[in-house]
C-alpha positions in Angstrom: 61.8 98.1 81.0 65.2 99.5 79.7 65.9 99.2 76.1 68.8 97.1 74.6 71.0 98.3 71.7 72.3 96.2 68.6 73.5 97.2 65.2 72.3 95.8 62.0 74.7 96.3 58.9 76.3 99.0 61.0 73.3 100.8 61.9 72.4 101.2 65.6 68.9 100.5 66.9 67.3 100.4 70.2 64.5 97.9 70.9 62.6 96.6 74.0 63.7 93.2 75.4 61.8 90.2 73.6 62.2 92.1 70.0 63.4 89.9 67.4 65.9 90.6 64.7 63.4 90.6 62.1 61.3 93.3 64.0 64.3 95.3 64.8 65.3 95.4 61.2 61.9 96.6 60.1 62.3 99.6 62.7 65.5 100.7 60.4 63.6 100.1 57.3 65.4 97.1 56.5 63.7 94.3 54.6 64.7 90.8 55.3 62.8 88.4 53.2 60.7 85.6 54.7 58.1 83.3 53.4 56.4 81.9 56.9 56.4 85.1 58.9 52.9 86.7 59.8 53.1 90.0 61.5 51.8 89.9 65.2 50.8 86.2 64.6 53.4 83.5 63.6 57.1 83.5 63.9 58.3 79.7 63.6 61.5 79.8 61.5 59.9 77.1 59.2 60.9 78.6 55.9 64.6 79.4 56.7 64.5 82.3 54.2 65.0 85.0 56.8 68.4 83.7 57.8 71.1 86.5 59.2 74.5 86.2 60.3 75.3 87.2 64.1 78.7 88.0 65.1 80.0 85.2 67.4 77.3 82.7 66.4 78.3 79.4 65.0 75.7 79.2 62.3 73.2 81.7 60.4 70.0 82.2 62.6 66.5 82.6 61.4 65.7 86.3 62.3 62.2 86.0 62.9 62.7 83.6 66.0 65.9 85.0 67.3 65.6 87.5 70.1 67.6 90.8 69.8 70.4 91.0 72.5 72.5 93.9 73.8 75.5 94.4 72.0 74.6 92.2 69.3 76.0 92.8 65.8 73.7 91.5 62.8 74.7 91.5 59.3 71.8 90.8 56.8 73.5 90.8 53.2 76.8 89.1 53.4 77.6 86.3 50.8 77.3 83.8 53.3 73.7 84.8 54.0 72.8 85.2 50.3 74.1 81.8 49.5 72.0 80.2 52.2 68.7 81.9 51.2 69.2 81.0 47.7 70.0 77.4 48.5 66.7 77.5 50.7 64.7 78.7 47.9 66.0 76.4 45.4 65.1 73.5 47.6 61.5 74.9 47.6 61.4 75.4 44.0 62.6 71.6 43.5 59.5 70.3 45.2 57.2 72.9 43.7 54.8 72.9 40.8 56.6 75.6 38.8 54.1 76.0 36.0 53.6 79.7 36.7 52.4 80.6 33.3 49.1 79.0 34.2 49.4 79.6 38.0 46.6 81.9 39.3 49.3 83.5 41.5 51.8 84.5 38.6 53.0 87.9 39.2 51.5 87.8 42.6 53.6 85.0 44.2 55.8 85.5 47.2 58.2 82.4 46.1 58.6 83.6 42.5 59.2 87.1 43.6 61.8 86.0 45.9 63.4 83.6 43.2 63.5 86.5 41.0 65.3 88.4 43.6 67.8 86.1 44.3 68.7 85.5 40.8 67.5 81.9 40.4 67.0 81.1 36.8 66.8 77.2 36.9 65.9 74.6 39.3 69.1 73.3 40.8 67.8 70.0 42.5 65.4 68.2 40.0 63.8 64.8 41.0 60.9 63.3 42.4 58.1 65.8 43.8 55.4 65.4 46.7 52.0 63.8 45.8 49.7 66.5 44.3 46.3 66.4 45.6 43.7 68.8 44.1 40.7 69.6 46.4 37.9 71.8 45.0 35.1 70.2 47.0 34.1 73.6 48.5 32.2 76.5 46.9 34.8 79.2 47.7 38.1 77.3 47.7 40.6 75.3 45.9 43.7 73.5 47.3 46.5 72.4 45.2 49.2 70.7 47.4 51.7 70.4 44.5 52.2 74.2 45.1 52.5 74.0 48.9 55.7 75.1 50.6 54.7 74.0 54.2 55.2 77.5 55.5 52.1 76.8 57.8 50.8 80.4 57.5 47.4 78.8 56.9 47.6 76.5 59.7 48.1 79.4 61.9 45.5 81.7 60.6 42.8 78.8 60.8 43.8 77.7 64.1 44.9 80.6 66.1 43.2 83.4 64.4 40.0 82.0 63.3 39.8 79.2 65.8 38.4 76.8 63.2 41.2 74.1 63.0 40.3 72.7 59.6 44.1 72.7 58.1 47.0 70.9 59.9 50.5 69.5 59.0 50.5 66.0 58.7 53.2 63.3 58.0 56.7 63.9 58.1 59.7 64.3 55.6 58.8 63.9 51.9 55.3 62.8 52.9 54.4 66.1 54.7 51.3 67.7 53.7 49.1 70.5 54.9 45.3 70.2 54.8 42.3 68.6 56.7 42.8 65.6 58.9 43.5 62.1 57.1 44.3 64.2 54.0 40.4 64.7 53.4 38.7 67.3 51.4 37.8 70.6 52.9 33.9 70.0 52.6 34.3 67.0 55.1 35.6 69.1 57.8 34.4 72.3 59.5 35.6 74.8 57.3 33.6 78.2 57.2 35.2 79.1 53.8 36.5 82.5 55.1 39.3 82.5 53.0 41.8 83.5 55.4 44.2 80.8 54.6 44.0 81.9 50.8 44.7 85.4 51.8 48.0 84.5 53.8 49.2 81.7 51.3 52.4 83.2 49.8 51.8 80.9 46.7 49.1 79.2 44.8 48.5 76.3 47.3 45.0 77.8 48.3 43.1 80.2 46.2 39.4 81.1 45.6 37.7 79.1 43.2 37.8 81.1 39.9 34.3 81.7 38.6 35.2 84.3 35.9 34.5 81.9 33.0 30.7 81.6 34.0 30.7 85.5 34.1 32.3 85.8 30.6 30.1 83.3 29.3 27.0 85.2 30.7 28.3 88.6 29.3 28.5 86.9 25.8 24.7 85.5 26.1 22.4 88.0 24.4 19.5 86.5 26.1 20.5 87.3 29.6 20.3 90.6 31.4 23.6 90.6 33.1 23.8 93.1 36.3 26.6 93.5 38.8 26.7 94.8 42.4 29.7 95.6 44.2 30.3 95.4 48.0 31.6 98.5 50.1 34.8 97.2 50.6 35.9 96.6 47.0 36.0 100.4 46.3 38.9 100.7 48.9 40.9 97.6 47.7 40.3 97.2 43.9 43.1 99.8 43.1 45.8 97.8 44.6 45.3 95.1 41.9 46.7 98.0 39.6 49.5 99.4 41.6 47.6 102.0 43.6 48.3 102.4 47.4 46.2 100.6 49.9 43.1 102.5 51.2 43.1 104.4 47.5 39.3 104.9 46.5 38.6 103.8 43.1 34.7 103.9 43.0 34.4 105.8 39.9 37.0 103.9 37.9 35.7 100.5 39.1 32.2 101.6 37.8 33.9 102.6 34.4 35.7 99.3 34.2 32.5 97.1 34.9 30.7 99.0 32.1 33.6 98.3 29.7 33.3 94.6 30.6 29.8 94.7 29.3 27.5 94.7 32.3 23.9 96.0 31.4 23.6 97.7 34.8 26.3 98.6 37.5 24.4 98.7 40.6 25.5 98.7 44.3 25.3 96.3 47.2 25.4 99.4 49.5 21.8 99.8 48.5 20.9 96.6 50.1 23.2 97.4 53.0 20.9 100.3 53.8 17.9 98.1 53.3 19.4 95.6 55.7 19.8 98.2 58.4 16.1 99.0 58.1 15.1 95.3 58.3 17.7 94.6 61.0 17.2 97.7 63.0 13.3 97.1 63.2 13.9 93.6 64.2 15.9 94.5 67.1 13.5 97.3 68.1 10.6 94.7 67.7 12.7 92.2 70.1 13.2 94.8 72.6 9.2 95.7 72.6 8.6 92.2 73.2 11.0 92.1 76.2 10.1 95.2 77.8 6.2 95.7 76.9 4.9 92.1 76.3 7.3 90.6 78.9 8.1 87.8 76.7 11.2 85.8 76.6 13.4 87.1 73.8 16.5 85.8 72.2 19.1 88.5 73.1 21.5 89.9 72.3 20.7 89.9 68.6 23.6 89.2 66.5 24.2 90.7 63.0 23.9 88.3 60.1 25.9 90.0 57.3 28.9 87.7 57.3 28.4 84.4 55.9 31.6 83.0 57.5 30.3 84.0 60.8 26.9 82.3 60.2 28.5 79.1 59.0 30.6 79.3 62.2 27.7 79.8 64.5 25.8 76.8 62.8 28.6 74.5 63.5 30.0 75.9 67.0 27.0 77.7 68.5 23.7 76.0 67.2 22.1 76.9 70.4 22.3 80.4 69.6 21.0 80.5 66.3 17.8 82.2 67.6 20.0 85.2 68.6 21.2 85.8 65.1 18.9 88.2 63.1 16.7 86.6 60.5 17.8 89.1 57.9 19.9 87.7 54.8 23.0 89.5 54.1 23.0 92.7 51.7 24.4 90.3 49.0 21.3 88.0 49.2 18.7 90.8 49.9 19.9 92.5 46.5 19.8 89.3 44.5 16.1 88.7 45.8 15.0 92.4 45.0 16.8 92.2 41.6 15.1 89.4 40.5 11.6 90.5 41.6 11.1 94.1 42.0 14.0 95.4 39.9 13.2 92.7 37.0 9.7 93.8 37.0 10.6 97.4 36.5 12.7 96.5 33.5 10.2 93.8 32.1 12.2 90.8 32.8 11.4 87.6 34.1 13.7 86.3 37.1 15.1 83.6 35.0 16.3 86.2 32.5 18.4 87.8 35.0 21.9 87.2 35.9 23.1 88.6 39.1 27.0 88.9 39.6 28.4 90.1 43.0 31.9 91.5 43.6 32.7 90.7 47.1 35.8 90.9 49.2 35.0 87.6 50.7 35.3 83.8 49.4 32.5 82.6 51.9 29.8 84.7 49.8 30.5 82.1 46.9 29.1 79.3 49.5 26.2 81.7 50.6 25.0 82.2 47.2 24.9 78.6 46.7 23.0 77.8 49.9 19.7 76.1 49.0 17.5 78.6 50.9 18.7 81.6 48.7 16.0 81.3 46.0 13.1 83.4 47.3 12.9 84.9 43.7 11.8 81.4 42.5 15.4 81.0 41.0 18.8 81.3 42.6 18.8 84.8 43.9 22.8 85.6 43.1 24.1 83.6 40.2 27.8 84.1 40.6 30.2 85.7 43.1 33.6 87.1 42.2 36.4 88.2 44.7 38.1 91.5 44.4 41.2 89.6 42.9 38.8 87.8 40.3 37.4 91.2 39.1 41.0 92.5 38.9 41.9 89.7 36.7 39.0 89.9 34.3 39.7 93.6 33.9 43.3 92.8 33.1 41.9 90.1 30.7 39.9 92.6 28.9 42.9 94.9 28.2 41.4 97.7 30.1 43.8 100.5 31.3 42.2 100.8 34.6 44.4 104.2 35.3 43.3 106.0 32.6 39.6 105.2 33.0 37.2 108.3 33.7 35.1 108.2 37.0 31.7 107.0 36.3 28.5 106.6 38.7 26.2 103.7 39.8 23.1 103.2 37.8 19.7 103.5 39.6 17.4 102.1 40.8 19.6 100.1 43.3 22.4 102.2 42.7 21.9 104.9 45.6 23.2 104.5 49.0 24.1 106.2 52.3 27.4 106.7 53.9 26.2 104.2 56.5 26.4 101.5 53.9 29.8 102.4 52.8 31.1 101.6 56.3 29.6 98.2 56.2 33.0 97.1 54.8 34.7 98.0 58.4 34.6 96.3 61.7 32.2 98.3 63.7 30.6 100.0 60.5 27.4 97.7 60.5 26.9 98.6 64.2 27.4 102.2 63.7 24.9 102.2 60.8 22.2 100.4 62.8 22.8 102.8 65.6 22.4 105.8 63.2 18.9 104.6 62.2 17.4 102.9 65.4 18.3 105.8 67.7 16.8 108.3 65.2 13.7 106.2 64.6 13.2 106.1 68.4 14.2 109.8 69.5 13.5 111.6 66.1 17.1 112.9 66.7 20.3 112.2 65.4 22.8 109.8 67.1 24.5 111.9 69.9 28.2 111.1 68.7 30.4 113.7 67.1 30.1 113.3 63.0 27.8 110.4 63.9 30.8 108.3 64.3 30.7 105.8 67.5 34.5 105.9 68.0 34.4 103.2 70.7 33.6 100.5 68.2 35.9 101.7 65.5 39.5 100.5 64.9 41.3 97.1 65.0 40.8 96.1 68.6 39.5 92.5 68.5 36.5 93.3 71.0 35.0 96.6 71.3 32.0 98.0 73.1 29.6 101.1 73.5 26.7 102.2 75.3 23.9 104.6 74.1 21.4 105.9 76.7 18.0 106.5 75.2 16.3 109.7 76.1 13.6 112.0 74.7 11.7 109.2 72.8 8.8 109.7 70.3 5.4 108.4 71.7 5.6 105.1 69.8 8.8 104.0 71.5 8.2 105.7 74.9 8.9 102.1 76.6 12.6 102.6 75.9 13.0 105.7 77.6 16.0 105.7 79.9 17.2 102.5 78.6 20.8 102.1 78.0 21.4 100.0 74.9 24.7 98.1 75.2 26.6 96.9 71.9 29.6 95.1 71.2 31.8 94.5 68.1 34.0 91.4 67.3 35.9 90.7 64.1 37.9 87.5 63.6 36.3 84.4 64.7 38.7 83.8 67.6 37.5 87.2 69.0 34.0 86.1 68.3 34.3 82.8 70.3 35.8 84.7 73.3 32.8 87.4 73.2 30.3 84.7 73.0 31.8 82.8 75.9 31.5 86.1 77.9 28.0 86.2 77.1 27.3 82.6 77.9 29.0 83.0 81.3 26.9 86.1 82.1 29.9 88.3 82.3 28.7 90.9 80.0 25.1 91.8 79.0 24.4 93.2 75.4 21.4 94.1 73.3 23.0 94.0 69.9 26.3 92.5 68.7 28.2 92.6 65.4 30.3 89.8 64.3 32.4 89.7 61.3 34.3 86.6 60.3 37.4 88.3 58.8 40.1 90.6 60.8 39.0 93.9 60.1 35.9 93.3 58.9 35.2 92.8 54.9 38.1 95.2 54.3 40.2 92.2 55.5 38.1 89.6 53.6 39.6 86.5 52.1 39.1 87.7 48.6 40.8 91.0 48.8 44.3 91.7 47.2 47.2 90.4 49.2 48.9 91.1 51.7 46.4 92.3 54.1 48.5 93.5 57.0 47.0 95.8 59.8 48.8 98.9 58.2 46.7 97.7 55.0 43.6 97.2 56.8 43.8 100.7 58.7 44.2 102.3 55.0 41.2 100.9 53.7 39.2 101.6 56.8 40.2 105.2 56.6 38.9 105.1 53.0 35.4 104.0 53.8 34.9 106.6 56.5 36.4 109.1 54.1 33.6 107.8 51.4 30.9 108.1 54.2 31.9 111.5 55.3 31.7 112.9 51.8 28.3 112.2 51.6 25.3 114.3 52.2 23.2 111.1 52.7 24.5 109.2 55.8 21.6 107.5 57.2 20.2 104.2 55.7 16.5 105.2 56.6 16.7 108.3 54.6 17.7 106.6 51.4 15.0 107.7 48.7 15.4 104.5 46.9 14.6 102.6 50.0 11.6 104.5 50.7 10.4 104.0 47.3 11.1 100.2 47.4 8.9 99.9 50.7 6.4 102.2 49.1 6.0 100.5 45.7 6.8 96.8 46.6 7.7 95.8 50.3 5.1 97.7 52.3 7.0 97.7 55.5 9.9 96.5 57.3 9.2 93.1 58.6 6.1 93.0 56.5 4.9 89.9 54.8 6.7 90.4 51.4 10.0 91.5 53.2 9.9 88.5 55.3 9.5 86.2 52.3 12.4 87.9 50.3 14.7 89.5 53.0 14.8 87.0 55.8 15.9 83.5 56.2 16.9 80.8 59.1 19.9 78.8 59.7 20.5 75.3 60.5 22.5 73.6 63.0 25.3 71.6 61.5 27.5 68.8 62.5 31.2 69.5 64.0 33.1 66.8 62.1 
């Protein structure tokens, strides 16, 4: 299809038909402000901030929804445009809770930044404001309608990207509100607490529930042994809270900062990711043996169970497929159970003396830690979950100069991990890690892919697949000789739904499926620094692959601390003790 040409502020640009003015401006490196636009997902012209002037048009037009036309002449910075944008933002501010000093989004608010950019120093239209509703009914999220600007980003993400449908615009005019049906609380509807709504909200209308006070209290309590675990995705994103470019690895500085905060041990969720792979890989091989040797009916494909948003989604939408989900707990919960049993015993502590803090990219992890079944250590296995953003705030509250910190290393035991665990944070990473271990257990040889990377399941394609033919098996696994193992990966719950429906219709045949609730995997989690665009996701993904490739130890089953754990405590994968501490079951939930 031939291109069309237009000029923007006197600069010519050629684009394909259907390109919007906003997209054309971005090709020229011109930024047109917007509060409702979401790259590749939403362009509805709701906020009216992206107004531009088009020669010959009677009125200003919204650049995010106006298609470029051949010969069009656009001006983005005239007095008329600036005045219109200023008026729009002043009207938004007139109905906005402007107590910025106490808002979680202060200095990280798109509305605040735009008001500053436009030179707005006072509210020009004071008067009555919309009704304020505070919803803190869930473990992971808090809603405050007094800060909502009705941009509908959260609605788009919840409905179109995740396919949940927990949030909708309701009523009209001054009574308009965004939230669950009938202005209910989130805990009364199907909400998986993935936090993608909080990740795209431009203001403080939806945010993670702040649990930093509970962590400060524990750190100040001399009777508690407070330890912290950090998820793989944190090290590739925490730096953004301190001005580093997306994808900057700050593992060493992160460890230093956590020590400065007062944690008595700085450990790694990656250790538990390696443990997850050993258990989950063994579970898959056991299911295949029952199918191929014992001729039993087995629930296949086996789905991964690391993502709590995905687990809750399956409980609501696919309860008939819960048997297909691996019984393995997530790495976070495995870590908590081992920390309060084996690790506690090694340092002479009781489970109730331990206080386990998780630093996660995910708001759903807050919900997961509070699930009633997550107490196999005889107490709650993980006490508090903080997001990447919350950790960033704690470091700033402590007055720590993050940039000047020296690089430090994790403690041991439970601080050593493989490169396979690092890539858990990326979509496709759990599957790749599992294949590295399962293939080597079965054949005695490394996975036959270049640099161990399974390229077909890497990247941001919504649904990915790969096949591995098993040849040259060791004696115990000879029944798998010649079997082609088919695997698939989906990230974002909308893609998960599509893949599951393909499986249900018999259109595809897989043995193992990885699903992550958030687009991009954990690197795009609902608790990560904002905004997580595809370019940001790609940068974080590259960082975790870099971390993996820089390690000598790159396979989970070769982790010496994992071997020690089985030798001294667990016995064997899927054994009695590991079954009690590391595995769980899921429950069907209503779809309200």
